[in-house]
C-alpha positions as CSV (number, residue, x, y, z in Angstrom):
1,M,-1.1,-7.6,-15.3
2,A,-5.0,-7.8,-14.8
3,E,-4.2,-11.1,-13.2
4,G,-2.3,-9.3,-10.5
5,L,1.6,-9.4,-12.0
6,S,3.5,-6.5,-12.0
7,F,4.7,-4.5,-15.1
8,E,8.4,-5.8,-14.3
9,T,7.1,-9.6,-14.6
10,F,5.6,-8.6,-18.1
11,A,9.2,-8.3,-19.3
12,A,9.9,-11.8,-18.5
13,T,6.9,-12.9,-20.0
14,I,7.8,-11.3,-23.4
15,G,11.5,-12.1,-23.2
16,V,12.8,-8.5,-22.5
17,S,14.6,-6.7,-19.7
18,R,12.6,-4.1,-17.5
19,A,14.8,-1.7,-18.7
20,V,13.6,-2.2,-22.3
21,L,10.0,-1.7,-21.0
22,Y,10.8,1.8,-19.3
23,N,12.5,2.8,-22.5
24,W,9.4,2.0,-24.2
25,C,7.3,3.9,-21.8
26,D,9.5,7.0,-22.3
27,A,9.5,6.6,-26.2
28,H,5.8,5.8,-26.6
29,S,3.1,7.5,-24.7
30,E,0.5,4.7,-25.8
31,F,2.8,2.2,-24.3
32,L,2.9,4.1,-21.0
33,D,-0.8,4.2,-21.1
34,A,-1.0,0.6,-21.5
35,K,1.3,0.3,-18.7
36,N,-0.8,2.6,-16.3
37,I,-4.0,0.8,-17.4
38,G,-2.3,-2.7,-16.7
39,K,-1.4,-1.5,-13.0
40,E,-4.9,-0.3,-12.5
41,K,-6.1,-3.6,-13.5
42,S,-3.4,-5.2,-11.3
43,Q,-4.8,-3.3,-8.3
44,L,-8.3,-4.3,-8.9
45,M,-7.6,-8.0,-8.9
46,W,-5.7,-7.5,-5.3
47,E,-8.5,-5.6,-4.2
48,H,-10.8,-8.3,-4.9
49,V,-8.4,-10.7,-3.4
50,N,-8.5,-8.6,-0.1
51,I,-12.3,-8.6,-0.1
52,A,-12.4,-12.2,-0.6
53,Q,-10.1,-12.7,2.4
54,A,-11.8,-10.2,4.5
55,T,-15.5,-11.9,3.9
56,G,-13.9,-15.7,4.1
57,A,-14.6,-16.6,0.5
58,I,-11.1,-17.4,0.2
59,K,-8.2,-18.2,2.6
60,G,-4.7,-16.6,2.2
61,S,-2.2,-14.3,3.9
62,S,-3.8,-11.0,4.9
63,A,-0.3,-9.9,5.6
64,N,0.9,-10.9,2.4
65,T,-2.3,-8.9,0.7
66,I,-1.6,-5.7,2.8
67,F,2.2,-5.8,2.2
68,T,1.5,-6.2,-1.5
69,M,-0.9,-3.3,-1.6
70,K,1.5,-1.0,0.4
71,C,4.6,-1.6,-1.6
72,R,2.9,-2.2,-5.2
73,F,-0.1,0.3,-4.9
74,G,1.2,3.0,-2.2
75,W,-1.7,2.3,0.2
76,K,-0.8,3.7,3.6
77,E,-2.4,3.5,7.0
78,A,-4.9,6.2,7.9
79,E,-3.2,9.0,9.9
80,S,-4.2,8.8,13.4
81,E,-6.2,11.8,15.3
82,E,-4.3,10.9,18.5
83,K,-2.2,13.7,19.8
84,D,0.5,13.7,22.9
85,I,-0.8,16.0,25.8
86,K,1.5,16.8,28.4
87,V,-0.2,17.4,31.8
88,S,1.4,19.2,34.6
89,L,0.7,18.6,38.3
90,S,1.8,20.5,41.2
91,Y,1.1,19.8,44.7
92,S,2.5,20.8,48.1
93,L,3.3,18.2,50.9
94,D,2.8,21.2,53.5
95,D,-0.4,21.1,55.0
96,P,-1.5,24.9,55.1
97,D,-3.3,24.1,58.5
98,D,0.3,23.0,60.2
99,K,1.0,26.6,60.4
């Protein structure tokens, strides 16, 4: 996971199903802690990729990196401060001097 891979692909690495991993997390708090630390290390690796792409140190798909960060690590776009404003205008076509 420190190389950017997911917890679920760890299951394939050790030859078990992801369901087994989730069961181990439920049964063993130390395993759950290791999973959480691994996720943090994976996010760290992906943030390094993001910085390297932004500074031109490496080539890559920024869209892919953004998608990965949103889906795997819950990144969200900043809340917009823009608000819709309704404006009402009223006018008369009658010239008050014509009366």
